[in-house]
C-alpha positions, 0 to 999 in steps of 0.5 A: 350226475357228479362224481359224488352222486355216481359213487352213491348210485354205485354203492346202492347197486353194489349192495343189492347185487350182493344180496342177489348173488347170495341168493344165486349161490344158495340156489334160491332163484324162486325166492329172488323172483318172488321179490319182484312181485308185491314185496319188491318195493318193501325189500328195496326200501330196506336196502335203501335205508341201509345205505349211507348217502354222502350229502344225498338229497331226499329227491336223489334217494327217491330217484335212485330207488326207482332206478334200482327197481328198474334194475331188479326187473331187468335182473328178473328178466335175465335170471333164466339166462344165467350166462347173460345175468352173470355178465350183467352182475359182473358189470354192476360189481365192476362199477363198484370198483370205481368207488375205490379209486380215483384219478387226477391229472394236471391241466395239460393231462400229462401228469397223472396221479391214480389213487386207490385202496389195495388190500385195505391200504391206500396207495397212489401211483404217478405217471408222466406221459404214460411213463411210470414215475412212482409205482403203487406207493402207500399213504396214511399214518398211525396216530394216537386216535387210530390207525389210518394206514390199513383196513381203510375204505375209500368212501368219497371224493370231490374235485376242484380247480385251483387258479391263483396268482401271487407275487414274491420278491425272495425266490426264483420268480417274482410273478407266479400263476399257479393252476392245478386240479385238486382231488380230495379223497376220503378214507375211513378206517375200521373204527369209522373215522375219516381222513381226507387226502388232498392232491393238487396236480399242476402240469409238473408238480404234485402236492398232497397232504392229510386233513383230519376232522375232529373225532367226537370230543377228541380235539387233538392228535399225535401222529406217531408214524407216517406210512407215506411212501415213494416207490420208484422203479428198480432202474432209478438212480439217486442224487441224495444227501444223507441224514447224519447222526444226531448230536455229532460234529463240532460242539454236537451241532448236527444234523444240519443238512451239511453232508456230501451228496452222491450222484447217480447212486443206485437205490440199494446203497444204504445211506452213510449213517443209516438214517435215510436222506434229507430233503430235497431228494432228486431221482432219475427214473431212467428214460421215464424222467426225473422227480424231486421230492420234498415238503413245504408248509412246515411251521410250528404245528409239525416237525420236519421230515426226511426220507428213509433208506429204500427197501429192496423194492425201491420204496422210500417212506417218510421219516420223523426226526430221530429221538436223539435230536435236541439232546434227546429232549422233546418228542419226535412225533408231531402233535396238532389240534383238530381239525388239522392238517399235515404239511404238503409233500411235493413231487416235481416231475418232468421228462427233463430237468427244466421243471425241476429247476423252475418249480415254484411248488414250495410256495404255490400251496402255502400262504403268508402266516402274518402281515408285516408293517415293515418294508424289507430291503434285499441286497448284498453284504460283506462278512469278515468271518469267512476268510478272516475268521474269529480274530476279525471280530473287532471294531477296527477290522469290522470297519474295514469290512464296512468300507469294503461294502461301501466301495462295492456299493453293497447294502450290508455288513454281517458281524459274526460270533463274539461281537458281544465280547470283542466289540461290546454292546456299549460300542455297537451303537457307535459302530452302527453309526459309522456303518450308516455314515457309509450307507451300509446297514448291519446284520448281527450273529446270534447262537440259537442257544438252549440245551441242544449243543455245546456252543460257547460262541456269543451271544448265547442264551438270547434267542431261546427264551421269549422274554429275553428274546423280545427285549434283545430284539427291541434293543437291536431295533433301537440301535438301528440293526436291520437283521440277525443271523441265528446259528446252530439249531438242534434238529427237526423236531416240532419244538425246533420248528416252533423256535424258528417261527417264534424268532421270525415272528418276534423279529418282524415285530421289531423290523428285523430280517432273519437268516438261519445258519446251521439249520434245517431246510426252508419249507415254503418260508419265503412266502410264509414269513415276510422277514425270512431271508435265507437259510444255509442247510447245505455244505456251504462256503465255510467248508472250503476254508476248513478242508482242501477236500471241499475245495477239490470238490467245489465244482462238483457240489456247485453243479448239484445245488441248482438242481436240488437244494437251491431249487426248493428254497433260499440257499445262504451259501456265503461264497464267491471268493476272489482270493486264490488262497483262502486265508486272511492274507491270501497266502496260505490255507486252502487252495481254490481250484475253480476259476474267477469266472466260475466264482462270478457265475455262482453269484448268479446260480446260487439264489438267496435274497441277501447274499453275503459274499466272500470278498475281502478288503485286499480284493479291491487291489489284488482281484481282476478289475473285470471281476470287481466290476461284475460283483458291483452290479450283480443283483440278488433278487430275480424276476424269472429263472429258466433252465438252459442246460446241464446235468447234476454234478457235471455242469449247469447253465441257468438264465435269470432275469432281474427287471429287464436285464438277463444273466446267463451263468454256466459252470463246468465240473468235468475234466475236459472243456465243455462246448455247448450250443445254447438256445437262448430265447431272450437273445435276438439277432443284433443284441449286444452281449457282455460275455465273461469267460476264462481265457486260455490261461484261465484268467477272467476276461470280458468282451462285447459280442453281437448276436449273429443270429437269434436265440443261438450261441455256442460257448466253451466252458473250461474245466472248473471254469465258468461263463456269464452272459449279460444282456 
């Protein structure tokens, strides 16, 4: 029998065994025996009618009834032998326990999820190669239509296999084959209302979500609180970014996923602001392995979530946005129509960091939300604001950055805030014509506007109103703009997610790509929205300009991003500096502490399909030619990504392939030179390799080397230095 039919049989036997046990406890054995004479069939038919049969045919019910009659005859035979009978009864009741739990594994059977109900609470646990990753962790939620977190009963399950392929041009891999085993568990609360929890388990990834049916005439639901949890063993250490207070920071623009990480921190340390941690969250479960937790598939129908602080027992729970976000406007609790579903919560697991870095789960379980009639071109860009700041947003300085883009062979120039005032809408068409004469296209900056911060940089009040927004985007399309960068959002509430989606949808109607800045984390958006091309949501390059502290910590932070922030989505960092001093004239401001080759390596390590690099016109004459030559040909889209070596916050080496060309990039945040013996399966004996590294004086150099043996090569990475190997 299938799983569903087995559960039906277990329920039937369990019901009858309870009746028999009651008779036994009441010392009414003669009455039990009499039930096996002429009234037997009648009694069993009554029991049969009292059972709820999920999707059970009449034939199956008849078959089960006959099986049960046989079972009772067996009981009658065993009653004189009390010990043997109790053993049999225990076996029957043990069978019923299987109806309260289920297991699903990945295709290779190493990753396992156990789902059960304990004291009325749905829980799940995770093991990898029989080592504990998550202990029993709660599932469920509390909604305005009922409590689905306690007093729950496991009432059904079904299994399915997922096998799909898809292409994606804006993530770490272009051709993806996703295979997973799917388990759907049905739980019923004390009001007899059901929810489904769907688990999809591949070899190293788990995705799960809640699905809610329509409850009678109730056609909508508000999720007031999720009890979804992640309970790690006590020896686990963490790599987490704290969730900031709402409405703090410059012009009251936080939270914006721009706080500092702590590496290898114990779980019992309270988060900096007491609000928990932003996704994604990396955990080192001692010798058992690694786990990365995040979410995907968040659109206009839900809010963005984060993790709470851990309890003393190591339990993190899912937390909704703070009520104070969006200047206190809008609900922190998501609402959706029924039937409906939550976003997917994801757990990537491995005995090492390779599955963490290479995961594609954010995109595996989502689908495109709308088709597009446009072809969007990825590429590289220049932007003046990062080094030349607000004073550069004028016609003449922007022409210099167009010329820089043309000299580098780049596709785009980004004009940041104040263009509407300092260049003017009337002259913008002339500027775009000039850029096009140099084969350079234009991105323009906008504030997200609205009531959620105090931003004054223009243009403001164009993106938050649908009538004005549509008109503005039509104008942008007509003058030849190719994309927009929208900045300073208000948090993670559902209404902000609606704004993201509305901007993307309206922009696609006008052939515009969209970058988000001062924003939330992308959650599968590269596959959901065809014109989405990046989000900041990280302590990005601008902070290197603002404070020397961030230059001092640049190498440490850069060695975190490939394992955490950038592994689950595009990261519009805006880096790769060739200025030694981070100001307009390369003679003041913050002092860069990393080497030039370190900067080149980040152009490969940090993945975003539109890369606005932090180069300046003076670099054409004052930067080493070897660096300029590299930056002229580095791509921004990748067909394959492989983890080679590294440890978060210490060092990292990745391999990325664009078409048939491999780039292996590494950086070192430690105080001593790092010697590594790399196993590079894409390199064969006799291959000619271009090797960029730092010489003894930490100056950049490039040399041609020939592989002496297949796959193996030994390299040295200087402190705060880098390497790049190209084949």
